[in-house]
FIKOLTOR-787135 format. One record per residue (C-alpha): residue number from 1; residue in one letter; chain; x, y, z. Coordinates in Angstrom, 2 decimals. Layout:
N
<num:NUM residuo:A cadena:A u:X v:Y w:Z>
...
***
This chain:
169
<num:1 residuo:X cadena:A u:-0.19 v:-0.44 w:0.17>
<num:2 residuo:X cadena:A u:1.19 v:3.62 w:-0.46>
<num:3 residuo:X cadena:A u:1.20 v:5.96 w:2.13>
<num:4 residuo:X cadena:A u:1.30 v:9.18 w:-0.08>
<num:5 residuo:X cadena:A u:0.41 v:10.04 w:-3.73>
<num:6 residuo:X cadena:A u:1.74 v:13.49 w:-4.56>
<num:7 residuo:X cadena:A u:-0.04 v:14.88 w:-7.92>
<num:8 residuo:X cadena:A u:2.03 v:17.36 w:-9.92>
<num:9 residuo:X cadena:A u:0.20 v:18.89 w:-12.73>
<num:10 residuo:X cadena:A u:2.37 v:20.25 w:-15.52>
<num:11 residuo:X cadena:A u:2.22 v:22.51 w:-18.63>
<num:12 residuo:X cadena:A u:5.13 v:23.23 w:-20.47>
<num:13 residuo:X cadena:A u:6.65 v:21.77 w:-17.07>
<num:14 residuo:X cadena:A u:9.94 v:20.14 w:-18.31>
<num:15 residuo:X cadena:A u:12.26 v:22.88 w:-16.72>
<num:16 residuo:X cadena:A u:10.26 v:22.50 w:-13.26>
<num:17 residuo:X cadena:A u:10.62 v:18.79 w:-13.06>
<num:18 residuo:X cadena:A u:14.53 v:18.45 w:-11.78>
<num:19 residuo:X cadena:A u:14.04 v:21.16 w:-9.05>
<num:20 residuo:X cadena:A u:10.91 v:19.18 w:-8.21>
<num:21 residuo:X cadena:A u:12.58 v:15.92 w:-7.80>
<num:22 residuo:X cadena:A u:15.30 v:17.55 w:-5.70>
<num:23 residuo:X cadena:A u:13.05 v:19.07 w:-3.33>
<num:24 residuo:X cadena:A u:11.02 v:15.92 w:-2.92>
<num:25 residuo:X cadena:A u:14.77 v:14.03 w:-2.42>
<num:26 residuo:X cadena:A u:15.46 v:16.53 w:0.55>
<num:27 residuo:X cadena:A u:11.59 v:16.02 w:1.70>
<num:28 residuo:X cadena:A u:12.25 v:12.22 w:1.67>
<num:29 residuo:X cadena:A u:15.70 v:12.39 w:3.47>
<num:30 residuo:X cadena:A u:14.26 v:14.48 w:5.99>
<num:31 residuo:X cadena:A u:11.09 v:12.19 w:6.61>
<num:32 residuo:X cadena:A u:12.95 v:8.97 w:6.68>
<num:33 residuo:X cadena:A u:14.84 v:9.96 w:9.67>
<num:34 residuo:X cadena:A u:11.84 v:9.99 w:11.53>
<num:35 residuo:X cadena:A u:9.76 v:7.46 w:9.84>
<num:36 residuo:X cadena:A u:9.35 v:4.93 w:6.86>
<num:37 residuo:X cadena:A u:6.63 v:6.21 w:4.37>
<num:38 residuo:X cadena:A u:6.04 v:4.85 w:1.07>
<num:39 residuo:X cadena:A u:5.39 v:7.61 w:-1.70>
<num:40 residuo:X cadena:A u:4.49 v:7.88 w:-5.33>
<num:41 residuo:X cadena:A u:4.64 v:11.04 w:-7.43>
<num:42 residuo:X cadena:A u:2.29 v:11.44 w:-10.24>
<num:43 residuo:X cadena:A u:3.28 v:13.92 w:-13.20>
<num:44 residuo:X cadena:A u:0.48 v:14.79 w:-14.86>
<num:45 residuo:X cadena:A u:1.57 v:16.66 w:-18.30>
<num:46 residuo:X cadena:A u:-1.14 v:18.76 w:-19.65>
<num:47 residuo:X cadena:A u:0.79 v:20.09 w:-22.61>
<num:48 residuo:X cadena:A u:0.64 v:17.23 w:-25.23>
<num:49 residuo:X cadena:A u:3.17 v:19.18 w:-27.36>
<num:50 residuo:X cadena:A u:5.90 v:18.47 w:-24.88>
<num:51 residuo:X cadena:A u:7.66 v:15.37 w:-23.75>
<num:52 residuo:X cadena:A u:8.38 v:15.27 w:-20.19>
<num:53 residuo:X cadena:A u:12.07 v:14.11 w:-19.43>
<num:54 residuo:X cadena:A u:12.18 v:12.33 w:-16.09>
<num:55 residuo:X cadena:A u:14.79 v:9.75 w:-17.06>
<num:56 residuo:X cadena:A u:18.19 v:9.73 w:-15.21>
<num:57 residuo:X cadena:A u:16.99 v:10.23 w:-11.41>
<num:58 residuo:X cadena:A u:17.21 v:7.65 w:-8.97>
<num:59 residuo:X cadena:A u:14.47 v:7.97 w:-6.10>
<num:60 residuo:X cadena:A u:13.40 v:6.46 w:-3.25>
<num:61 residuo:X cadena:A u:10.07 v:6.84 w:-4.13>
<num:62 residuo:X cadena:A u:7.92 v:5.49 w:-7.55>
<num:63 residuo:X cadena:A u:7.31 v:8.14 w:-10.22>
<num:64 residuo:X cadena:A u:4.21 v:7.91 w:-12.75>
<num:65 residuo:X cadena:A u:3.80 v:10.10 w:-15.86>
<num:66 residuo:X cadena:A u:0.60 v:10.58 w:-17.25>
<num:67 residuo:X cadena:A u:0.00 v:12.28 w:-20.60>
<num:68 residuo:X cadena:A u:-3.21 v:14.20 w:-21.27>
<num:69 residuo:X cadena:A u:-4.03 v:13.62 w:-25.13>
<num:70 residuo:X cadena:A u:-5.53 v:16.96 w:-25.16>
<num:71 residuo:X cadena:A u:-4.92 v:20.20 w:-22.87>
<num:72 residuo:X cadena:A u:-7.57 v:20.05 w:-20.19>
<num:73 residuo:X cadena:A u:-6.45 v:22.67 w:-17.70>
<num:74 residuo:X cadena:A u:-5.03 v:22.10 w:-14.08>
<num:75 residuo:X cadena:A u:-8.47 v:20.77 w:-12.33>
<num:76 residuo:X cadena:A u:-8.68 v:18.07 w:-14.78>
<num:77 residuo:X cadena:A u:-5.36 v:17.40 w:-14.44>
<num:78 residuo:X cadena:A u:-5.50 v:17.12 w:-10.74>
<num:79 residuo:X cadena:A u:-8.34 v:14.89 w:-10.83>
<num:80 residuo:X cadena:A u:-6.76 v:12.51 w:-13.56>
<num:81 residuo:X cadena:A u:-3.93 v:12.14 w:-10.95>
<num:82 residuo:X cadena:A u:-6.52 v:11.78 w:-8.36>
<num:83 residuo:X cadena:A u:-7.87 v:8.62 w:-10.41>
<num:84 residuo:X cadena:A u:-4.52 v:6.92 w:-10.48>
<num:85 residuo:X cadena:A u:-3.40 v:7.59 w:-7.09>
<num:86 residuo:X cadena:A u:-2.71 v:4.74 w:-4.81>
<num:87 residuo:X cadena:A u:-2.01 v:6.70 w:-1.91>
<num:88 residuo:X cadena:A u:-3.90 v:6.37 w:1.83>
<num:89 residuo:X cadena:A u:-3.16 v:10.53 w:1.59>
<num:90 residuo:X cadena:A u:-3.02 v:12.78 w:-1.13>
<num:91 residuo:X cadena:A u:-1.04 v:15.66 w:-1.63>
<num:92 residuo:X cadena:A u:-1.23 v:18.24 w:-4.57>
<num:93 residuo:X cadena:A u:1.63 v:20.31 w:-5.59>
<num:94 residuo:X cadena:A u:2.03 v:22.87 w:-8.59>
<num:95 residuo:X cadena:A u:4.92 v:22.93 w:-10.48>
<num:96 residuo:X cadena:A u:6.50 v:26.10 w:-9.42>
<num:97 residuo:X cadena:A u:5.54 v:25.48 w:-5.53>
<num:98 residuo:X cadena:A u:8.38 v:25.37 w:-3.50>
<num:99 residuo:X cadena:A u:8.64 v:23.93 w:-0.01>
<num:100 residuo:X cadena:A u:10.81 v:23.65 w:2.73>
<num:101 residuo:X cadena:A u:12.70 v:20.43 w:3.45>
<num:102 residuo:X cadena:A u:10.72 v:19.17 w:6.78>
<num:103 residuo:X cadena:A u:7.54 v:20.08 w:4.75>
<num:104 residuo:X cadena:A u:6.37 v:16.65 w:4.05>
<num:105 residuo:X cadena:A u:7.04 v:15.17 w:7.53>
<num:106 residuo:X cadena:A u:5.36 v:18.27 w:8.97>
<num:107 residuo:X cadena:A u:2.11 v:17.46 w:6.84>
<num:108 residuo:X cadena:A u:2.54 v:13.55 w:7.40>
<num:109 residuo:X cadena:A u:3.36 v:13.66 w:11.09>
<num:110 residuo:X cadena:A u:0.59 v:16.29 w:11.87>
<num:111 residuo:X cadena:A u:-2.22 v:14.50 w:9.86>
<num:112 residuo:X cadena:A u:-1.38 v:11.07 w:11.58>
<num:113 residuo:X cadena:A u:-0.70 v:12.25 w:15.18>
<num:114 residuo:X cadena:A u:-4.37 v:14.25 w:15.00>
<num:115 residuo:X cadena:A u:-6.09 v:11.57 w:13.16>
<num:116 residuo:X cadena:A u:-7.65 v:14.29 w:10.75>
<num:117 residuo:X cadena:A u:-8.98 v:14.31 w:7.34>
<num:118 residuo:X cadena:A u:-6.87 v:16.99 w:6.29>
<num:119 residuo:X cadena:A u:-4.15 v:19.37 w:7.46>
<num:120 residuo:X cadena:A u:-3.62 v:23.09 w:5.94>
<num:121 residuo:X cadena:A u:-0.21 v:24.06 w:6.16>
<num:122 residuo:X cadena:A u:1.44 v:27.28 w:6.29>
<num:123 residuo:X cadena:A u:1.82 v:29.47 w:2.84>
<num:124 residuo:X cadena:A u:3.59 v:32.40 w:1.53>
<num:125 residuo:X cadena:A u:1.75 v:35.53 w:0.02>
<num:126 residuo:X cadena:A u:3.97 v:37.59 w:-1.95>
<num:127 residuo:X cadena:A u:7.78 v:37.72 w:-1.11>
<num:128 residuo:X cadena:A u:9.02 v:36.25 w:2.18>
<num:129 residuo:X cadena:A u:5.51 v:36.79 w:4.08>
<num:130 residuo:X cadena:A u:4.09 v:34.05 w:5.58>
<num:131 residuo:X cadena:A u:0.06 v:33.84 w:5.39>
<num:132 residuo:X cadena:A u:0.07 v:33.32 w:9.38>
<num:133 residuo:X cadena:A u:1.72 v:36.59 w:10.07>
<num:134 residuo:X cadena:A u:-1.16 v:38.39 w:8.58>
<num:135 residuo:X cadena:A u:-4.00 v:38.56 w:11.59>
<num:136 residuo:X cadena:A u:-7.01 v:38.46 w:8.73>
<num:137 residuo:X cadena:A u:-5.66 v:34.49 w:7.96>
<num:138 residuo:X cadena:A u:-4.88 v:33.86 w:10.84>
<num:139 residuo:X cadena:A u:-8.77 v:34.53 w:11.94>
<num:140 residuo:X cadena:A u:-9.98 v:33.05 w:8.90>
<num:141 residuo:X cadena:A u:-7.98 v:29.71 w:8.66>
<num:142 residuo:X cadena:A u:-9.75 v:28.43 w:11.73>
<num:143 residuo:X cadena:A u:-13.17 v:29.89 w:10.83>
<num:144 residuo:X cadena:A u:-15.37 v:27.58 w:9.30>
<num:145 residuo:X cadena:A u:-17.61 v:30.34 w:8.09>
<num:146 residuo:X cadena:A u:-14.76 v:31.85 w:6.43>
<num:147 residuo:X cadena:A u:-14.51 v:28.85 w:4.66>
<num:148 residuo:X cadena:A u:-18.15 v:28.81 w:3.59>
<num:149 residuo:X cadena:A u:-18.24 v:32.02 w:2.71>
<num:150 residuo:X cadena:A u:-14.66 v:33.25 w:1.02>
<num:151 residuo:X cadena:A u:-14.04 v:32.26 w:-2.57>
<num:152 residuo:X cadena:A u:-10.78 v:30.51 w:-2.09>
<num:153 residuo:X cadena:A u:-9.58 v:30.71 w:1.57>
<num:154 residuo:X cadena:A u:-6.92 v:27.98 w:0.76>
<num:155 residuo:X cadena:A u:-4.71 v:29.63 w:-1.54>
<num:156 residuo:X cadena:A u:-3.65 v:26.18 w:-3.49>
<num:157 residuo:X cadena:A u:-4.29 v:22.71 w:-2.90>
<num:158 residuo:X cadena:A u:-0.67 v:22.28 w:-2.55>
<num:159 residuo:X cadena:A u:-0.71 v:23.55 w:0.96>
<num:160 residuo:X cadena:A u:-2.82 v:20.58 w:2.11>
<num:161 residuo:X cadena:A u:-2.64 v:16.77 w:2.85>
<num:162 residuo:X cadena:A u:-5.76 v:14.93 w:2.51>
<num:163 residuo:X cadena:A u:-6.95 v:11.57 w:3.78>
<num:164 residuo:X cadena:A u:-8.05 v:9.98 w:0.01>
<num:165 residuo:X cadena:A u:-11.31 v:8.63 w:1.61>
<num:166 residuo:X cadena:A u:-12.45 v:11.97 w:2.85>
<num:167 residuo:X cadena:A u:-12.51 v:13.19 w:-0.87>
<num:168 residuo:X cadena:A u:-15.76 v:12.88 w:-2.45>
<num:169 residuo:X cadena:A u:-16.05 v:11.05 w:-5.81>
***
């Protein structure tokens, strides 16, 4: 069984792949210091005119590449990745996301210890300003009414780890 499936939609994404894989390698190295975790990384290529190059990389996780026949957009790419994901937990990253080397462990540990359905981690707004440092965001993040009335309180699904069974069909 796979513990975590990371789904990464790509659009003209070749230039991001090496950085993403290096970033994930650092996270796996950090994570494995504390506990073993079986991870799959699913890239969904949403630009059929580009061949994604993932050869030549050796990792401690499985990599799957899904090539969309037609450009369908980021949401359809995420859904396609989700359909093929085998993980008990799902994380979505965007091709240009940057994460700290302890990010994966932090989210994995929190959702497991709290037995939560999802865990929203910190995010960045603008240059070097964390969302948690803004008083308005602090109040909204833990207020269910905000989630029901704001158009997009979670800046990116890449900031969330979710139990697969909590995601509606």
